[in-house]
N, C-alpha and C positions, 0 to 999 in steps of 0.2 A: 343373638348375634355374634360371630367368631369375629377375632382379631385379623390382622393379617398373617398369612401362612410363612413359614420359616423361608420359602422360596421366594415369597414376596418381597420379605424383609432383606434376602440376598441379593434380588436384580435390585432392591433401591439401592443397596449399599454399594455395588459395583457400579451403578450409571452414576452415582455421586463421586467413586472416584476417577470415572471415567472423565468427565464433567470438568473437574477440577484440573486434570491433566492438560485436559484441550486447554484451559484458560491458560494455568502455569506454561505450557509451551509457545502458546503464541504472544503473553508478555512476555518471557524471556526473549525470544526472539526477536520480538521488538524493540527490548532493551538495547540487544547486541548488536542490531542495525544503526541503532542511535548513536550506541558507545562506538561502533566502529567507525563512523564517520566523525565524530567528534575527538577521538584518539588515534584517527589513522591506523586502524590496525591490520594486518598484513591479509591477504587474502584466504593462507592457508587457516587463521583461527574464523575466519568469518565462512568457510567452507566446513569448518568442524563443529559451529553452531548451526550451521544448516542440516549438516547430517546429523546432530542432534537431536533437532527438532524435526526432523524426519522419522527416526525411530521412535520419535516420543507417538507421532500420528500414525506411525504403522501399528505402535501396539494399543492405540485408542481404539483404530479399525478394526485389529485382532478382539479386544474386548468386547467393543459393540456388537460383533458378529456372534459372542458368545453369550451374551445378553440378548440376542435375539433368538437363539437357539433355546436357551432354557424358558423363554415365554413360549415358545411354540412347545416345548414339553407338558408345559403345563396344562396347554387345552386338553 
């Protein structure tokens, strides 16, 4: 029996990075929302945080599509 192929390893690593990114974006965004209320941050700062979270989620969606394509090519 052989071990996982290089493609399987690449997919697993990429999937792990996406999972960590999603977790970090949501945790950071939630923390910003909490601190924004506590410290009365301006709407500009809060909007910047929202924009960064959207970019992070967009990248996660892109990476997920690339993982899907890698799996399809494997078949």
